[in-house]
N, C-alpha and C positions, 0 to 999 in steps of 0.2 A: 773699211780700209784697215789692213793689219800690217804689223811690222814684226819680223822674226829676228832681227839683229839684236845684239846685246849692247851696242854702243848707245850712249845717251843722245847722240846727234843723228838726225835723219839725213841720209845721203842716198841718192838714186843710183849713181854710177858705181857698179860693182868693182871696176878696176881701181877707182879712187879709194874705195873702202879697203881693198886688198893691200894697196901700197901703203896706206896709212897704218893699218894693223902691223904690217911688216916693219915699219919704222918704229912703232911703239913697242915692239916685242921686248927689246932689252930693258926698257924702262918698266914695263909691266913685270918682268921677271924679278927685278930688284925690289919692286914694291911688294910683291908676294912674299919674297924672302924676308923683308923687314917685318911684314905683318906676322909671318910665322914665328920669327924670333920673339916678337913682342908677346905673342900668345904663349910661347913657352916660358917666358919670364913671369907672366902674370897669372897663368892658370895651368893646371896639370893637363897632360895629354891623355890621361886615363881616368876612368870613372871611380877608382878606388879612393882617390883623394888623400890617402894616407901619406904622411911626411915622416921622414927620419927625425927622431928626437935628438936634440943637441947633446954633445958630450958634457958630463958633469964633473966638476972638481970638488973634492971635499965630500961632505955627506950626500949620499944619493937620495933622491926623492922619487925616482921612478925606475921601474925595471920591467922588461918584456921577457916573458917566459919563452924558452926555446922549445922545439918540438919534443914532446914526450916528457917534459919537465913538470913536476907537481908543484903546488903552491908551497908546501912545507919545505921542500928542497930549495925552491927559489927564494923563500923568505930567509933561509939560512945563508944563502949567497948574498942576498940583498942587505941583511943586517942580522947577524946571529942572535943578537939580544932580543929579537922579536919572537923567537921560538923557545919554548920551555925545554929544559934539559931533563925533565922528570922521566924516569924509566917506566916501562910497561909493568904494571902491577898485576901479577897472575894469581894473587892470593884471593881469599874470600873477603878481604877487607877493602876491595876496590869500591870507589864511590862514583866515579865519573867514567863514562864509556863514550868513545868517539869511534863511529863506524867508518868503514871504507867509503870514500866519496864525501866525507864530512870533515870539518875542521872545528876544533874547540877554541873557545874564546875565554880569556881570563884576565884578571888584573893583579899584578904583583906590586903592591905598594903604589898603585896608581899608574903603573907602566903597562903598556900593551904587551900581551903574551898570546901566542897561538899554540895549540896542541894538535899533534898529528893523530892518526888512528891508533887506538889502544885503550887500556883500562888504567885508571889513575885513582890513587887513594886520596885521602884528605889533603888539601893544599897547604894547610898550616896558617899560622898567624900572619895577618897582613896580606893574605892572598884571597881572591874572590873568583869563584867560577861564574862566568857570565852565561854560558850556554854553548850549544853546538849549532852549526849552520851547514846546510847541504850546499855543495859546490855545483850541483847540477839541478837547478829548479825547473819547474814546468814552463816558466815563461822563457821568451827568446833570449833576453839579455840577463846575465847573472852579475849582480853588483852586491858585494858584501862589504859592509863598512863596520870597522871596529876601532873606536877612538879616532886616531889621526891616520889610520891605514885603510886604504880602499883596495879590495881585490876585484878586478874587472875582467869579465869574459865577453868578447864580442864575436858574433857569428859573421859569416862571410859577407852578408848584405848589410852590415851595420857600420856605423861610423860615429865616433864621439869626439868631443873637443876637450882638451885639458889645458889648464893654465899653468905654464911654467915660467915663473918670473913675471915679466911684463908681456910675454908673447903667448898666444894661443896656437895650439897645434892640433890638426885633425889626426885621429888614430884609426887605423883600419882593423880588420879582424885579427884576433889573437887574445892572449891573456896578459894582463898587466897588473903590476903592484904600484900603487901611488901612495905617497906619504906627504903630509903637509910640509911645506907650503904648496906643493903641486896638488891641484884640485881638479875635480871633474866639473865641467861647465854644462849645466842642463842635463838632459837625458839623451841617451844614444838615439841616433836617427836611422830609420830604415831607408837606405838609399834607393830601394825599388818602389817605395810607397811614401813619397813626401806628403806632409800633412796639409799644406795650404794649396788650394786650387784657385787658379786665375782663369777668368773667362773673358770672352769678347763677343760682341754682337755682330752678326753678319746679316746683311740685307739680302733677302730673297725676293724674286719677282715672279709674277704670273700675269696672265692676260684675261680679259673678259670683253664680250661684245655688248655694247650699249647703244641706245638711240639718243640722239641729241634732240633739241627742241624742234628742229626742222624734219625730224623723222629719219635722219641719215644714220646708218649703222657705222659706228666707229669702234676701234680697238683701244681699250684703256689698259694701262699697265698697273697692276696692283703690287704693293710691296708688303713684305712681312719681315719680322725680325726673328732670327734663330741664334740661340746662345750656344757657343762651342767653347771647349777648353783650349786655352792658349799656352798653359804651362803650369808647373808645380814648383813650390819652394818650401824650404824648411830651414829653421835657424837654430843654432846652438852656440851660445856665447856671441862672439863677434863674427862668426862664420855663417854664411847663408848658402845653402845648396840650391842650385837653379837647374831645372830640367824643362826646356821648352818642348811643346808638342810639335809634330811634323807640320811644316809650313809656317812656323813662327821662329823668331830669333829673340834672344835675350838682349837686354841693354844694361850694361854695368858702367856706372860713372866712376872714373878714376880721378886721381889728383890732377892729371894733365889732359883729361878728355874722356872719351867714351870708348868702350869696346863692345862688339856685338858678335854673335855666333849662334849656331844651332846645336852645338854639342852640349853635353852634360858638364856643368862647371860649378864653381862657387865663388862668392865674393867674400873678401876678408879684409880686416884692418880698415884702411881708409876708403876702400871700395864700397860703393852703395848700389844695391840692385834698383834699377830704374823702372823696369817693366818689360813686357813682351811686345814685339812689333809683328804685325800681320803681313807676311810675305806671300799669302795666297793670291792666286789670280782671281779677280772679282769683276763682275759686270753689273752695271746699274743704268737705268734709264733716267734721263734728266726730267725735270719738270717741263711743262709746256711753255716754250718760248713764244713771245708775241712781239712782232715788229712789222715794219712796212717795207714794201718793195720800192723799186725806183719809181714806179708809176703810182705810188701812194695806195697800194692795195694791201690790206691787212693780211698778214701771214702768221700761221701758227705751225710749230714743229717740235718734235721730240727727237732726242739723240741717245743712242745707247753707247756707253763707254766701257771698255775693258782695259784694266790696268793691273799693275802689281808694284810693290816697292822694289827698288834696285839698290839703294844705298840708305841703310837705316840711320847712320850717323848724320848724313846730310839732311835727311828728313827731320830728325830731332832738333838739329841746330838751326835749320833755316825755315821750317814749315810749321812751327808751333802755332801759328795763327789759324791753321786749318785743323779740323777734327780728323780728317782722313784725306787721302789724295783725291777722292771724288769731289769734295768741296772745291778744291783748286781747279780740277778739270771742268767742272760744271760752270764755274765762273768764267773761265777762259773760253769755253765752248760757246757760251751765249754771246760773248763779245765778238768772236770770230764769225759766227753765223749771222749775226746782225749786220756786220760789214758785208758779208758775201751776198745775202739776200737784198740788202739795200743798194747794191751795185747792179742789179738786174731787174728787168720787169717781170711780171708774173708769167708771161709766156715763156721767157727763157728759163725761169725757175721750173715751170711744168715740164719743159723739154728735158731739163736735168733730172727731174723726177722720173720721166719715161726712160732715161738712159741709166737709171739706177744710182744716181748721185756719185758716180765714179770720179768725175773730174772735181766736183765740189769737195768730196771727202779727201781726195788726194792733196788738194791745195791747203786744206785746213789741218790735215794730219801733221804736216811738217812743223807748223808753228806751234800747235798744241803739244806735240811730242817734245819739242825743245823746252817749252815751259815746264812740262812735267819733269824732264830730266834734270833741270837746274835745281829742283828741290828734292831729288832722290827718288822720284817715281818714274815708272816706265809705262807709257801708253802703248797698248798692244793693238787695239783696233778702235775704230770709230764707225758708227753706222747710223744713218738717218732712218728713223723708224716711221716718221710721219711728217708730211708737209702738206698743208692745206691753206686755202684762201677762203675764209668763212663768208666774207661779203659777196665775193663772186659766186661762191657755191650757193648762197642764198638766192642771188639773182637767177642763177641757172635753175634753181629749184622752182622759183616763181614762173620763169619762162616755160619750164617743162610742165608746170602745173596748168598754165594757160593753154599750152599746146595740147596737153592731155584733155582739157575741157573741150577745146575745139574739136579734136578728134572724137571725143565722146559724143558731142552734139551731132556730128556727121553720122557717126555710127548709129545714134538713136533714131535720126531721121530715116536712114536706110533700113533700120530694123522695123520702124513703123510701116514703111512702104511694103516691105516683105510680109509683114503681118497682115496688111490689108489684102495683098494678093492671096495669101493663104486663106483669109476669111472668105473672100469671094469664091475661091475654089471650093471651100467647104460648103457654102450655101448652095452652089450649083450641084454639088454631089448629093446634098440633102434632098433637093428637088427631084433629081433623077431617081433617087432611092424611093421617094414618096410615090412617084408615078409607077415605078416597078411594083411597089407594095400593093397599090390599088388594082393593077392588072392581075396580080397573083391572087388577090382577095376575090375578084369577080370570077375568075376561073375556079377558085375553090368553092364559091357559093353554087355555081352551076353543077359542079361535081357532087356537092352535098344534096342538091335537089334530086338529082338522078338516084342517088343512093337512098334517099327517103322514099321515093316512089317505088323503088325495088323492094324496100323493106315493107311498105304497105301491102303490095301485091302478095308478098311472101306470107304476111300475117293472115290475109284472107284465106289463102290456100291452106295455111296451117290450121285455121279454125274449122274449115270444112272437113279436113282430115280428122281433126279431133272429134267433131260431131259424129261422123261416120264410125269412128273407132268406138265412141261411147255406145251407139246403137248396137254395134256388133258385140261389144263387151257385155251389154246387159243380157242379150240372148244367151251368150256363153255362160254368164253368171247364173241365169235361171237353170240352165242345163246342169251346171255343176252343183247347184244347191239341191236339185232333185236327186241326183246321183248320191250326194252326201247324205241326204235324208234316208234313202234306201239302204245305204251302207250302215247308217247308225241303227236303223230298225233291225237289220240282220244281226248286228253286234249285240244289241240289247237282248234279242231272243236267245242268242247263244249264251250270253252272260247269265240270263235267267235260268237256262238249263244247267249251266255249271253251278250256279248258286244253289239250286234245288238239290242237285246231286251232292254238293258238298254238305248241305244241311242234313240230308238223309244219312250220309256217311258219318257226320258228326253225331247225330242222334244214336246211330247204331253203336258208335264207339263209346258214347257217353253211357248208354244203357248197359253195354257190356262191362264198362268200368264200374258202374253203380252196382251191378249184380255181383261183381267180384268183390267190391267193398263190403256189400251186405253179407256176402258169404263169409268173408274174413271176419267181420264184426260178430256175426252169429256164432262162428267158431270160437271167437275170443270170449263172447258172453257165456257160451256153453261151458268153456273151460273154467271161466270165473265162477259160474253157478255151481259147477261140480266141485271146485275148490271150496266155495262158501258152504255148500251142503256138507261137505266132508268136515269143514271146520265147525259147523253148527252141531254135528253129531258128536264131535269130540269135546266141544266147549258149550255147555248149556246156556250160560249167560250172554253169549255172543249175539244171539238173536235179538234179545232185548236191547242191547247196545246199538245194533244196527238200526232198529226202529227209531230210537231216540235221535240218532244222527240224521235220519231222513226227515223227521219232524222239525228238527232245529233248522235244517237247510231250507225247508218250505217256509218257516216263519221268517227267516231273514229275507227271503225273496218278497214275501208279502209286505214287510215293513219298507223295503225299498220302493215298492209300487206306491204305497201310501205317502211316502215322502215326496215322490214325484208329483202325485196329485196335489199335495199341499202347495207346491210351487206353481202348478198349472191346474186350476179348478175345472177347467173345461175339458180335461182329459176324460176318456170313457173307461170305466172300470167294470170288471165282471159283477154279476148281480150279487154274488155272495160278499165281495169286498165292498160294494156300495152299501149293503146292509150293515156291515160292521162299522163303516165310517159314520153312518147316520146314528148308530148307537153311541158312538163316542161323542158326537156333538150334542146329543140329548141327555147326557148324564147317565148313560147305562153303566152298570156295574162292571168292574174290571174282569170278572169271570166271563162276561159276554164277549170280551175281546178275543178270547181264545178261539182258535179255529176249531170247527167241528172235527177237523182231521187230527187234532191233538189226541194222543192216546189217553185212556182213562187212568186215573191214579191207581197205583198198585195197592192192594189191600194190605193193611198193617198186620204184621206177624207177631206183634207183642200181645200178651195175655195178661189180664189183671187177675190177681188172686182175690177171691171173695172171702 
């Protein structure tokens, strides 16, 4: 059940609601105007937060530079005594140099002095050069402090707090000169990135399917916690900047109450930042409620609630006993549904469940919405997620189990009967198949016997044919052998003729060749003898030399034969060589070793004188 109206009271009749809103229109207009005026008095309507500084009488302690004005010219306007009157020294004796974009700092007998860009000589007695400072540093905010004077430059997104007398003022972007007793409180604040983050926890939900002890599948709602940012704050002095996140509103406590809003604001002076309120629309499922119906049947149910805050000040002032609106709604929801379920029996409750709980939710939504509205919360919808009667469901499960067992037994008996029928049919089919196999086997045996008889007859015929073929083959073989023998004899005769003819031809050829060789050798010997005879005629001693060579060659051959005989005593030797060997064995003289073919010794040609 959902409510889309903005009023805190639940009304069904649209005409009544329209008439009431029409009557309340002037009152609401005055209320909005008063709230707007109060907001204008207590908080700025822009996010720069800068305030105009009060007019000073007497000695000035602060000064804001105008567009295009430099610090040196502004210091001369603010207090000429703060700027040195020293002239630019262009000689070679300059000691101190201040570049463009810088400012020089010095002390003249303990008093603060500033120097503009230029070259300066020695300062003299009682004067001290402190140094130079860049007016444009790398960081965002430029703060230059020299003695009791502060030079301040703020960018467009910065804000600082200064103490002037007993009051603190926020300053926006620009350039400022501050002198004691006006002081800078804390550090400048980046209004786009406040330093302190505030968070809140949001409950998230999910579902899962689980089985209970009876085996029933139920849906359980699981919850988780997610942390989200609710806003940002930053403080400087007594001023606190507050920036809520979308869906959240700040709460600032004033002297006469509280103020809330979703804009960027700050708290100052006696105002105190209280915190951030969550105005997001949220949904959460309650814990499982347990109670009894009118007929004393145990019931369990869960409800999902959707709500948001509608009046932050009312919630803060009246509902501090609850951590969030859900605690209030859950408590009230349990009480209302306890009364609703307790006033009907379980059949009526199950009928309402079948109808979607429309009438039940509608009756409870009005009371629950009024309770939430009285504490600054708005109930948007209520939905029954689950309604069950565990005892009845357990009984139904038992009955269903018994019924299932009975049906199971019946089905089992029917299945056994069907199995028996199937078994009988199977046995009958097996018997028929056996008879059929026997008939087929007998027919097969008869056919086999016929085949075997035919095979035996064929075998006898084949053997007779083989014997006849063997006889015929032997006769043919004898004929073939005789023919082969006759052919071999003819071939042998022809071969013998050819061999004899070849041998005769070979003998003739060999004799012809031998005759040719003998003839050639005879010619060569004749030529050699002619040459030798001619040489012997021209050289007298050559004949004797040839004889000696022939005798030496014969002796070498004889010694070779004797050496062979020494290795093989059974060898046969010529008669002359046998005689020589016997002489050598019986101690014959060495002269006897000489072959009779050796030439006689030549007669000595020497003559002795008598």
